[in-house]
C-alpha positions as a Markdown table, in Angstrom:
| # | Residue | x | y | z |
|---|---|---|---|---|
| 1 | Unk | -130.4 | -79.0 | -12.9 |
| 2 | Unk | -128.1 | -76.2 | -11.8 |
| 3 | Unk | -126.5 | -75.9 | -8.4 |
| 4 | Unk | -127.0 | -72.6 | -6.6 |
| 5 | Unk | -123.9 | -70.6 | -5.5 |
| 6 | Unk | -124.8 | -71.1 | -1.8 |
| 7 | Unk | -125.0 | -74.9 | -2.4 |
| 8 | Unk | -121.6 | -74.9 | -4.2 |
| 9 | Unk | -120.1 | -73.0 | -1.2 |
| 10 | Unk | -121.5 | -75.7 | 1.1 |
| 11 | Unk | -120.2 | -78.5 | -1.1 |
| 12 | Unk | -116.7 | -77.0 | -1.2 |
| 13 | Unk | -116.7 | -76.4 | 2.5 |
| 14 | Unk | -117.7 | -80.0 | 3.1 |
| 15 | Unk | -114.9 | -81.1 | 0.8 |
| 16 | Unk | -112.5 | -78.8 | 2.7 |
| 17 | Unk | -113.2 | -80.8 | 5.9 |
| 18 | Unk | -112.2 | -84.0 | 4.0 |
| 19 | Unk | -109.1 | -82.5 | 2.5 |
| 20 | Unk | -107.8 | -80.8 | 5.6 |
| 21 | Unk | -108.4 | -83.9 | 7.7 |
| 22 | Unk | -106.4 | -86.0 | 5.2 |
| 23 | Unk | -103.6 | -83.4 | 5.3 |
| 24 | Unk | -103.4 | -83.2 | 9.1 |
| 25 | Unk | -102.9 | -80.3 | 11.5 |
| 26 | Unk | -99.4 | -79.3 | 10.5 |
| 27 | Unk | -98.8 | -75.8 | 9.1 |
| 28 | Unk | -100.2 | -75.9 | 5.5 |
| 29 | Unk | -102.3 | -74.2 | 2.9 |
| 30 | Unk | -104.6 | -75.8 | 0.4 |
| 31 | Unk | -107.3 | -75.1 | -2.2 |
| 32 | Unk | -110.2 | -77.4 | -1.6 |
| 33 | Unk | -112.0 | -75.6 | -4.5 |
| 34 | Unk | -109.1 | -76.5 | -6.8 |
| 35 | Unk | -109.4 | -80.2 | -6.0 |
| 36 | Unk | -113.2 | -80.1 | -6.0 |
| 37 | Unk | -113.2 | -78.6 | -9.5 |
| 38 | Unk | -111.1 | -81.5 | -10.9 |
| 39 | Unk | -113.6 | -84.0 | -9.5 |
| 40 | Unk | -116.5 | -81.9 | -10.7 |
| 41 | Unk | -115.1 | -81.9 | -14.3 |
| 42 | Unk | -114.5 | -85.7 | -14.2 |
| 43 | Unk | -117.8 | -86.6 | -12.6 |
| 44 | Unk | -120.1 | -86.9 | -15.7 |
| 45 | Unk | -117.8 | -89.7 | -17.0 |
| 46 | Unk | -118.5 | -91.8 | -14.0 |
| 47 | Unk | -120.9 | -94.7 | -13.4 |
| 48 | Unk | -121.7 | -97.4 | -10.9 |
| 49 | Unk | -119.9 | -97.4 | -7.6 |
| 50 | Unk | -117.5 | -94.6 | -8.8 |
| 51 | Unk | -120.5 | -92.4 | -9.5 |
| 52 | Unk | -121.9 | -93.0 | -6.0 |
| 53 | Unk | -118.5 | -92.2 | -4.5 |
| 54 | Unk | -118.0 | -89.0 | -6.4 |
| 55 | Unk | -121.5 | -87.7 | -5.6 |
| 56 | Unk | -120.8 | -88.4 | -1.9 |
| 57 | Unk | -117.5 | -86.6 | -2.0 |
| 58 | Unk | -118.7 | -83.7 | -4.2 |
| 59 | Unk | -121.7 | -83.2 | -1.9 |
| 60 | Unk | -124.2 | -83.1 | -4.9 |
| 61 | Unk | -125.0 | -84.9 | -8.1 |
| 62 | Unk | -122.3 | -85.0 | -10.7 |
| 63 | Unk | -124.5 | -83.0 | -13.2 |
| 64 | Unk | -125.0 | -80.2 | -10.8 |
| 65 | Unk | -121.3 | -80.2 | -9.9 |
| 66 | Unk | -120.3 | -80.1 | -13.6 |
| 67 | Unk | -122.7 | -77.2 | -14.2 |
| 68 | Unk | -121.2 | -75.3 | -11.3 |
| 69 | Unk | -117.6 | -75.9 | -12.5 |
| 70 | Unk | -118.6 | -74.7 | -16.0 |
| 71 | Unk | -120.2 | -71.6 | -14.5 |
| 72 | Unk | -117.1 | -70.7 | -12.5 |
| 73 | Unk | -114.8 | -71.1 | -15.5 |
| 74 | Unk | -117.1 | -69.2 | -17.8 |
| 75 | Unk | -117.5 | -66.3 | -15.3 |
| 76 | Unk | -114.1 | -65.7 | -13.7 |
| 77 | Unk | -113.9 | -63.7 | -10.5 |
| 78 | Unk | -111.9 | -60.4 | -11.1 |
| 79 | Unk | -109.5 | -61.3 | -8.3 |
| 80 | Unk | -109.2 | -65.0 | -8.7 |
| 81 | Unk | -107.5 | -66.3 | -11.8 |
| 82 | Unk | -108.8 | -69.8 | -12.8 |
| 83 | Unk | -108.0 | -72.3 | -15.5 |
| 84 | Unk | -108.5 | -76.0 | -16.3 |
| 85 | Unk | -106.9 | -78.4 | -18.8 |
| 86 | Unk | -107.2 | -82.0 | -20.0 |
| 87 | Unk | -104.2 | -83.4 | -21.9 |
| 88 | Unk | -103.8 | -86.9 | -23.4 |
| 89 | Unk | -101.1 | -89.0 | -24.9 |
| 90 | Unk | -101.3 | -91.2 | -28.0 |
| 91 | Unk | -102.7 | -94.7 | -27.7 |
| 92 | Unk | -104.1 | -94.1 | -24.3 |
| 93 | Unk | -106.4 | -96.9 | -22.8 |
| 94 | Unk | -109.1 | -94.4 | -21.9 |
| 95 | Unk | -112.8 | -95.1 | -21.1 |
| 96 | Unk | -115.2 | -95.9 | -23.9 |
| 97 | Unk | -117.0 | -92.6 | -23.4 |
| 98 | Unk | -113.9 | -90.5 | -22.9 |
| 99 | Unk | -114.1 | -88.6 | -26.2 |
| 100 | Unk | -117.8 | -87.8 | -25.6 |
| 101 | Unk | -117.0 | -86.6 | -22.1 |
| 102 | Unk | -114.1 | -84.5 | -23.3 |
| 103 | Unk | -116.2 | -82.9 | -26.1 |
| 104 | Unk | -118.9 | -82.0 | -23.5 |
| 105 | Unk | -116.4 | -80.1 | -21.2 |
| 106 | Unk | -116.7 | -76.3 | -20.9 |
| 107 | Unk | -115.0 | -74.5 | -23.8 |
| 108 | Unk | -112.7 | -72.8 | -21.2 |
| 109 | Unk | -111.0 | -76.1 | -20.5 |
| 110 | Unk | -107.8 | -76.4 | -22.5 |
| 111 | Unk | -107.5 | -79.6 | -24.6 |
| 112 | Unk | -104.6 | -81.2 | -26.5 |
| 113 | Unk | -101.6 | -83.5 | -26.3 |
| 114 | Unk | -99.6 | -83.6 | -23.0 |
| 115 | Unk | -97.0 | -80.8 | -23.0 |
| 116 | Unk | -93.4 | -81.5 | -22.1 |
| 117 | Unk | -92.2 | -80.7 | -18.6 |
| 118 | Unk | -91.3 | -77.1 | -19.6 |
| 119 | Unk | -94.8 | -76.7 | -21.0 |
| 120 | Unk | -96.5 | -78.0 | -17.9 |
| 121 | Unk | -94.4 | -75.8 | -15.7 |
| 122 | Unk | -95.1 | -72.8 | -17.9 |
| 123 | Unk | -98.9 | -73.5 | -17.7 |
| 124 | Unk | -98.7 | -73.5 | -13.9 |
| 125 | Unk | -96.8 | -70.2 | -13.8 |
| 126 | Unk | -99.0 | -68.6 | -16.4 |
| 127 | Unk | -102.2 | -69.3 | -14.5 |
| 128 | Unk | -100.9 | -68.5 | -11.0 |
| 129 | Unk | -99.1 | -65.2 | -11.6 |
| 130 | Unk | -95.8 | -67.1 | -11.3 |
| 131 | Unk | -96.6 | -68.1 | -7.7 |
| 132 | Unk | -96.5 | -71.9 | -8.5 |
| 133 | Unk | -93.3 | -72.4 | -10.5 |
| 134 | Unk | -93.5 | -76.2 | -11.0 |
| 135 | Unk | -96.4 | -78.3 | -12.1 |
| 136 | Unk | -97.2 | -80.8 | -9.3 |
| 137 | Unk | -96.8 | -83.9 | -11.5 |
| 138 | Unk | -93.6 | -84.8 | -13.3 |
| 139 | Unk | -93.8 | -85.5 | -17.1 |
| 140 | Unk | -92.6 | -88.9 | -18.2 |
| 141 | Unk | -92.9 | -90.8 | -21.5 |
| 142 | Unk | -95.6 | -93.2 | -20.2 |
| 143 | Unk | -97.9 | -90.4 | -19.0 |
| 144 | Unk | -101.2 | -90.6 | -21.0 |
| 145 | Unk | -103.8 | -88.5 | -19.2 |
| 146 | Unk | -103.6 | -85.3 | -17.1 |
| 147 | Unk | -106.6 | -83.3 | -15.8 |
| 148 | Unk | -105.6 | -80.1 | -14.0 |
| 149 | Unk | -107.0 | -76.9 | -12.5 |
| 150 | Unk | -105.2 | -73.7 | -11.4 |
| 151 | Unk | -106.4 | -70.9 | -9.0 |
| 152 | Unk | -104.6 | -67.8 | -7.9 |
| 153 | Unk | -105.1 | -64.5 | -6.2 |
| 154 | Unk | -102.9 | -61.5 | -5.5 |
| 155 | Unk | -104.5 | -58.6 | -3.7 |
| 156 | Unk | -103.9 | -55.6 | -1.4 |
| 157 | Unk | -105.9 | -54.9 | 1.8 |
| 158 | Unk | -108.3 | -51.9 | 1.7 |
| 159 | Unk | -106.3 | -50.6 | 4.7 |
| 160 | Unk | -102.9 | -52.0 | 5.6 |
| 161 | Unk | -102.3 | -53.5 | 9.0 |
| 162 | Unk | -100.2 | -51.6 | 11.6 |
| 163 | Unk | -97.1 | -53.2 | 13.1 |
| 164 | Unk | -97.1 | -54.2 | 16.7 |
| 165 | Unk | -94.5 | -55.8 | 19.1 |
| 166 | Unk | -94.9 | -59.6 | 19.1 |
| 167 | Unk | -95.3 | -59.3 | 22.9 |
| 168 | Unk | -98.9 | -58.2 | 22.3 |
| 169 | Unk | -99.7 | -61.9 | 21.5 |
| 170 | Unk | -99.3 | -62.5 | 25.2 |
| 171 | Unk | -96.8 | -64.1 | 27.5 |
| 172 | Unk | -98.5 | -67.5 | 27.0 |
| 173 | Unk | -97.8 | -67.6 | 23.3 |
| 174 | Unk | -94.6 | -69.3 | 22.1 |
| 175 | Unk | -94.9 | -67.2 | 18.9 |
| 176 | Unk | -94.0 | -64.0 | 20.8 |
| 177 | Unk | -90.5 | -65.4 | 21.2 |
| 178 | Unk | -90.2 | -66.5 | 17.5 |
| 179 | Unk | -90.8 | -63.2 | 15.8 |
| 180 | Unk | -90.3 | -59.5 | 16.8 |
| 181 | Unk | -93.3 | -57.9 | 15.2 |
| 182 | Unk | -96.9 | -59.0 | 14.3 |
| 183 | Unk | -99.8 | -57.3 | 12.7 |
| 184 | Unk | -102.4 | -55.2 | 14.4 |
| 185 | Unk | -105.7 | -54.4 | 12.8 |
| 186 | Unk | -105.9 | -50.6 | 12.3 |
| 187 | Unk | -108.5 | -48.6 | 14.1 |
| 188 | Unk | -110.0 | -45.1 | 14.1 |
| 189 | Unk | -111.4 | -43.1 | 17.0 |
| 190 | Unk | -114.9 | -44.2 | 16.2 |
| 191 | Unk | -114.2 | -47.8 | 15.5 |
| 192 | Unk | -112.4 | -50.2 | 13.1 |
| 193 | Unk | -110.7 | -48.9 | 10.0 |
| 194 | Unk | -112.3 | -49.6 | 6.7 |
| 195 | Unk | -111.7 | -53.2 | 5.5 |
| 196 | Unk | -111.2 | -54.7 | 9.0 |
| 197 | Unk | -113.8 | -56.4 | 11.1 |
| 198 | Unk | -113.2 | -58.2 | 14.4 |
| 199 | Unk | -115.5 | -59.7 | 17.0 |
| 200 | Unk | -116.1 | -62.8 | 19.1 |
| 201 | Unk | -118.5 | -65.2 | 17.4 |
| 202 | Unk | -120.5 | -68.2 | 18.6 |
| 203 | Unk | -119.7 | -71.3 | 16.4 |
| 204 | Unk | -121.4 | -74.7 | 16.4 |
| 205 | Unk | -118.1 | -76.4 | 15.7 |
| 206 | Unk | -115.5 | -74.7 | 17.9 |
| 207 | Unk | -117.4 | -72.8 | 20.6 |
| 208 | Unk | -116.7 | -69.1 | 21.1 |
| 209 | Unk | -114.0 | -68.0 | 18.6 |
| 210 | Unk | -112.1 | -64.8 | 17.8 |
| 211 | Unk | -112.7 | -63.5 | 14.3 |
| 212 | Unk | -110.8 | -61.1 | 12.2 |
| 213 | Unk | -111.9 | -60.4 | 8.6 |
| 214 | Unk | -109.7 | -58.4 | 6.2 |
| 215 | Unk | -111.2 | -57.1 | 3.0 |
| 216 | Unk | -109.1 | -56.8 | -0.2 |
| 217 | Unk | -109.7 | -54.1 | -2.7 |
| 218 | Unk | -112.4 | -55.1 | -5.3 |
| 219 | Unk | -113.7 | -58.2 | -3.6 |
| 220 | Unk | -111.9 | -60.9 | -1.6 |
| 221 | Unk | -112.5 | -61.5 | 2.1 |
| 222 | Unk | -109.8 | -63.3 | 4.2 |
| 223 | Unk | -111.2 | -64.5 | 7.5 |
| 224 | Unk | -109.0 | -65.6 | 10.4 |
| 225 | Unk | -110.6 | -67.7 | 13.2 |
| 226 | Unk | -109.0 | -68.7 | 16.5 |
| 227 | Unk | -110.5 | -71.0 | 19.1 |
| 228 | Unk | -109.4 | -72.5 | 22.4 |
| 229 | Unk | -106.1 | -74.3 | 21.8 |
| 230 | Unk | -107.8 | -77.6 | 22.9 |
| 231 | Unk | -110.2 | -77.5 | 20.0 |
| 232 | Unk | -109.3 | -79.8 | 17.1 |
| 233 | Unk | -108.0 | -78.1 | 14.0 |
| 234 | Unk | -110.7 | -79.6 | 11.8 |
| 235 | Unk | -113.4 | -78.0 | 14.0 |
| 236 | Unk | -111.7 | -74.6 | 13.8 |
| 237 | Unk | -111.4 | -74.9 | 10.0 |
| 238 | Unk | -115.1 | -75.8 | 9.8 |
| 239 | Unk | -116.0 | -72.8 | 11.9 |
| 240 | Unk | -113.8 | -70.6 | 9.7 |
| 241 | Unk | -115.5 | -71.8 | 6.6 |
| 242 | Unk | -119.0 | -71.3 | 8.1 |
| 243 | Unk | -118.2 | -67.8 | 9.4 |
| 244 | Unk | -116.3 | -66.7 | 6.3 |
| 245 | Unk | -119.0 | -67.8 | 3.9 |
| 246 | Unk | -121.6 | -66.1 | 5.9 |
| 247 | Unk | -119.7 | -62.8 | 6.1 |
| 248 | Unk | -119.0 | -62.8 | 2.4 |
| 249 | Unk | -122.6 | -62.9 | 1.5 |
| 250 | Unk | -123.8 | -60.5 | 4.2 |
| 251 | Unk | -125.5 | -63.2 | 6.2 |
| 252 | Unk | -125.8 | -62.9 | 10.0 |
| 253 | Unk | -123.1 | -64.3 | 12.2 |
| 254 | Unk | -124.0 | -64.7 | 15.9 |
| 255 | Unk | -121.7 | -62.6 | 18.0 |
| 256 | Unk | -121.0 | -62.5 | 21.7 |
| 257 | Unk | -121.7 | -59.2 | 23.6 |
| 258 | Unk | -118.6 | -58.3 | 25.5 |
| 259 | Unk | -120.7 | -57.4 | 28.5 |
| 260 | Unk | -121.8 | -61.1 | 28.7 |
| 261 | Unk | -118.3 | -62.4 | 28.9 |
| 262 | Unk | -116.0 | -62.6 | 32.0 |
| 263 | Unk | -113.1 | -60.1 | 32.3 |
| 264 | Unk | -109.7 | -61.6 | 31.9 |
| 265 | Unk | -108.2 | -64.3 | 29.7 |
| 266 | Unk | -110.5 | -66.2 | 27.3 |
| 267 | Unk | -109.9 | -68.9 | 24.7 |
| 268 | Unk | -108.3 | -66.5 | 22.2 |
| 269 | Unk | -108.6 | -63.0 | 23.8 |
| 270 | Unk | -108.1 | -61.0 | 27.0 |
| 271 | Unk | -111.2 | -58.9 | 28.0 |
| 272 | Unk | -110.5 | -55.7 | 29.9 |
| 273 | Unk | -112.1 | -52.4 | 30.8 |
| 274 | Unk | -110.8 | -49.0 | 30.1 |
| 275 | Unk | -112.0 | -45.4 | 30.0 |
| 276 | Unk | -112.0 | -43.7 | 26.6 |
| 277 | Unk | -114.2 | -41.6 | 24.3 |
| 278 | Unk | -115.4 | -44.7 | 22.4 |
| 279 | Unk | -119.2 | -45.0 | 22.2 |
| 280 | Unk | -119.4 | -48.7 | 22.3 |
| 281 | Unk | -117.5 | -51.9 | 23.3 |
| 282 | Unk | -114.8 | -52.7 | 20.8 |
| 283 | Unk | -112.4 | -55.5 | 19.8 |
| 284 | Unk | -108.9 | -55.2 | 18.6 |
| 285 | Unk | -106.9 | -57.9 | 16.9 |
| 286 | Unk | -103.3 | -58.9 | 16.7 |
| 287 | Unk | -102.1 | -61.7 | 14.5 |
| 288 | Unk | -98.9 | -62.9 | 12.9 |
| 289 | Unk | -97.9 | -62.4 | 9.3 |
| 290 | Unk | -97.6 | -65.9 | 7.8 |
| 291 | Unk | -96.6 | -67.8 | 4.7 |
| 292 | Unk | -96.9 | -71.4 | 3.6 |
| 293 | Unk | -95.9 | -73.6 | 0.7 |
| 294 | Unk | -97.4 | -77.1 | 0.6 |
| 295 | Unk | -97.4 | -80.2 | -1.6 |
| 296 | Unk | -100.3 | -82.6 | -1.1 |
| 297 | Unk | -100.8 | -86.2 | -2.2 |
| 298 | Unk | -104.5 | -86.5 | -2.9 |
| 299 | Unk | -104.8 | -90.3 | -3.3 |
| 300 | Unk | -106.5 | -90.9 | 0.0 |
| 301 | Unk | -109.7 | -92.8 | -0.7 |
| 302 | Unk | -111.8 | -90.2 | 1.1 |
| 303 | Unk | -110.8 | -87.5 | -1.4 |
| 304 | Unk | -112.5 | -89.1 | -4.4 |
| 305 | Unk | -109.7 | -89.1 | -7.0 |
| 306 | Unk | -109.6 | -92.9 | -7.3 |
| 307 | Unk | -113.2 | -92.8 | -8.5 |
| 308 | Unk | -112.4 | -89.9 | -10.9 |
| 309 | Unk | -109.4 | -91.9 | -12.3 |
| 310 | Unk | -111.6 | -95.0 | -12.8 |
| 311 | Unk | -114.2 | -92.9 | -14.7 |
| 312 | Unk | -111.7 | -91.7 | -17.3 |
| 313 | Unk | -109.1 | -94.5 | -17.4 |
| 314 | Unk | -110.4 | -97.7 | -16.0 |
| 315 | Unk | -108.0 | -100.5 | -15.2 |
| 316 | Unk | -105.0 | -100.9 | -13.0 |
| 317 | Unk | -102.6 | -98.3 | -14.4 |
| 318 | Unk | -100.7 | -96.3 | -11.8 |
| 319 | Unk | -101.9 | -92.8 | -11.2 |
| 320 | Unk | -101.2 | -89.7 | -9.2 |
| 321 | Unk | -103.2 | -86.8 | -7.8 |
| 322 | Unk | -101.3 | -83.9 | -6.3 |
| 323 | Unk | -101.8 | -80.3 | -5.4 |
| 324 | Unk | -99.1 | -77.6 | -5.1 |
| 325 | Unk | -100.3 | -74.6 | -3.0 |
| 326 | Unk | -98.8 | -71.5 | -1.5 |
| 327 | Unk | -100.1 | -68.4 | 0.4 |
| 328 | Unk | -98.6 | -65.3 | 2.0 |
| 329 | Unk | -100.4 | -63.0 | 4.5 |
| 330 | Unk | -98.6 | -59.7 | 5.1 |
| 331 | Unk | -99.1 | -56.2 | 6.4 |
| 332 | Unk | -100.1 | -55.0 | 2.9 |
| 333 | Unk | -102.0 | -57.9 | 1.3 |
| 334 | Unk | -102.6 | -61.6 | 0.6 |
| 335 | Unk | -101.6 | -63.9 | -2.2 |
| 336 | Unk | -102.4 | -67.5 | -2.8 |
| 337 | Unk | -102.2 | -70.1 | -5.6 |
| 338 | Unk | -102.8 | -73.8 | -6.2 |
| 339 | Unk | -102.4 | -76.2 | -9.1 |
| 340 | Unk | -104.2 | -79.5 | -8.7 |
| 341 | Unk | -103.5 | -82.4 | -11.1 |
| 342 | Unk | -104.6 | -86.0 | -11.6 |
| 343 | Unk | -102.3 | -88.0 | -13.9 |
| 344 | Unk | -102.4 | -91.6 | -15.2 |
| 345 | Unk | -99.4 | -93.5 | -16.5 |
| 346 | Unk | -99.0 | -96.7 | -18.5 |
| 347 | Unk | -98.9 | -99.7 | -16.2 |
| 348 | Unk | -95.2 | -100.5 | -16.8 |
| 349 | Unk | -94.1 | -97.6 | -14.5 |
| 350 | Unk | -95.3 | -96.1 | -11.3 |
| 351 | Unk | -114.9 | -41.5 | 28.3 |
| 352 | Unk | -117.3 | -43.9 | 29.5 |
| 353 | Unk | -116.1 | -47.2 | 30.7 |
| 354 | Unk | -116.4 | -49.8 | 28.1 |
| 355 | Unk | -114.9 | -53.1 | 27.3 |
| 356 | Unk | -112.2 | -54.0 | 24.8 |
| 357 | Unk | -111.4 | -57.5 | 23.7 |
| 358 | Unk | -107.8 | -58.0 | 22.6 |
| 359 | Unk | -108.2 | -60.8 | 20.1 |
| 360 | Unk | -105.0 | -62.7 | 20.1 |
| 361 | Unk | -104.3 | -65.1 | 17.2 |
| 362 | Unk | -101.4 | -66.4 | 19.4 |
| 363 | Unk | -101.7 | -70.1 | 18.7 |
| 364 | Unk | -102.6 | -72.2 | 15.7 |
| 365 | Unk | -105.7 | -70.9 | 13.9 |
| 366 | Unk | -107.7 | -71.2 | 10.7 |
| 367 | Unk | -107.9 | -68.9 | 7.7 |
| 368 | Unk | -110.3 | -69.0 | 4.8 |
| 369 | Unk | -110.4 | -66.7 | 1.7 |
| 370 | Unk | -113.9 | -66.2 | 0.3 |
| 371 | Unk | -114.7 | -64.5 | -3.1 |
| 372 | Unk | -117.1 | -61.6 | -2.9 |
| 373 | Unk | -118.4 | -58.9 | -5.2 |
| 374 | Unk | -116.7 | -56.0 | -3.5 |
| 375 | Unk | -119.3 | -55.1 | -0.9 |
| 376 | Unk | -119.5 | -58.1 | 1.4 |
| 377 | Unk | -120.9 | -56.1 | 4.3 |
| 378 | Unk | -124.1 | -55.1 | 2.6 |
| 379 | Unk | -127.0 | -57.3 | 1.7 |
| 380 | Unk | -127.6 | -57.5 | -2.1 |
| 381 | Unk | -130.3 | -55.3 | -3.5 |
| 382 | Unk | -133.6 | -57.1 | -4.3 |
| 383 | Unk | -133.4 | -58.7 | -7.7 |
| 384 | Unk | -129.6 | -58.5 | -8.1 |
| 385 | Unk | -128.1 | -61.7 | -9.4 |
| 386 | Unk | -124.7 | -62.6 | -8.0 |
| 387 | Unk | -122.0 | -64.1 | -10.0 |
| 388 | Unk | -121.3 | -67.8 | -9.3 |
| 389 | Unk | -118.2 | -66.8 | -7.3 |
| 390 | Unk | -120.0 | -64.7 | -4.7 |
| 391 | Unk | -119.6 | -66.3 | -1.3 |
| 392 | Unk | -117.4 | -69.2 | -2.5 |
| 393 | Unk | -114.4 | -70.3 | -0.3 |
| 394 | Unk | -111.3 | -70.4 | -2.5 |
| 395 | Unk | -108.3 | -71.0 | -0.2 |
| 396 | Unk | -108.0 | -72.1 | 3.4 |
| 397 | Unk | -105.1 | -72.6 | 5.8 |
| 398 | Unk | -104.1 | -73.9 | 9.2 |
| 399 | Unk | -101.6 | -71.4 | 10.5 |
| 400 | Unk | -99.1 | -72.8 | 13.1 |
| 401 | Unk | -95.9 | -71.1 | 12.0 |
| 402 | Unk | -95.7 | -67.3 | 12.2 |
| 403 | Unk | -93.5 | -65.1 | 10.0 |
| 404 | Unk | -91.8 | -61.9 | 10.8 |
| 405 | Unk | -94.0 | -58.9 | 10.1 |
| 406 | Unk | -92.2 | -56.4 | 7.9 |
| 407 | Unk | -92.9 | -52.7 | 7.5 |
| 408 | Unk | -91.2 | -52.5 | 4.1 |
| 409 | Unk | -93.6 | -52.4 | 1.2 |
| 410 | Unk | -91.0 | -54.2 | -0.9 |
| 411 | Unk | -91.5 | -57.2 | 1.3 |
| 412 | Unk | -95.3 | -57.1 | 1.0 |
| 413 | Unk | -95.5 | -60.1 | -1.3 |
| 414 | Unk | -99.0 | -59.1 | -2.4 |
| 415 | Unk | -98.5 | -55.6 | -3.8 |
| 416 | Unk | -101.2 | -55.4 | -6.5 |
| 417 | Unk | -104.8 | -54.7 | -5.8 |
| 418 | Unk | -106.0 | -56.9 | -8.7 |
| 419 | Unk | -104.6 | -59.8 | -10.7 |
| 420 | Unk | -101.6 | -59.1 | -12.9 |
């Protein structure tokens, strides 16, 4: 049985809730998809209690998850580089069915002996456009099993942001004193500029939220969602995944009419009235540039890696599961990468009046990057079959530390409209 793309997106969004909850609400970036793929590849080797655990964590049966992973690796997204590998050492105490499991892996999964440290680092760099320089697990002589995935994107916005004084975040934002400039979504006389969408949405998880969606050239949608500062980070991240996945596939997102909201400050906006030639109520958005580089320990029981380790290498040997991730959101584009690895070692070592909502991403907020097919605003034609990446959340972040917004294209960080 195959898992539909929409189901995979839901499964990965569910796993994202687990992962971000385990990481906490500090400034960070992660790839729930990268971790989910490791578990999905390992799943068919599991049995008993470990199988039950993995299916709960994956959000579907292990066969469907493995089929989904194979489909993603076999049909790479044009803007998301992806790779997977399983490496082993000699004399490893692996499970009885390990060779049969390894032989059944998708052909895109690299197999072979464990590379030396230089080789592991080179693999990470090669499959992340150089954005991840070091493999997240250190190579030692007692290492006998490594299962890893890599994901990366480097894109340019359809229309670059404008620069704005940080004061536009509002006097109540501490970020307005930390940086001089922030990003303003560009606009035209008749409405938003191409590639930028902003509105106030109704979410089940976080109440009314400010939403800004930036489209990259050729198909990646990066959605920022800000709620009332009192709302828990996990709820805002859940709302961001729900809204982002819906926008990416052209599904309807319930929006607030500005006429139904009170004038003045809101949870993440200020609603005002002005006279202009605009023909309808509009939203504008200001948000900080940001960057994050994170290293995550994935051994928390709720994340499922213990069960994956047991399936491939039963016994009490020490093991690691780590993810190295980075992202940068600038005036000109977005780039992000993650390498996730599970490793097992031998036991010996361890003019009319209208309303304008100024959406202010002026306190910690959520971001999710969702793969699309280049025209996320339009419903797919009848009979058109999407690739398995369409509508799939790839990276997500909790932004609590702004960066200085630069107008110099040399500082863009994400200067290419497609993978290098």
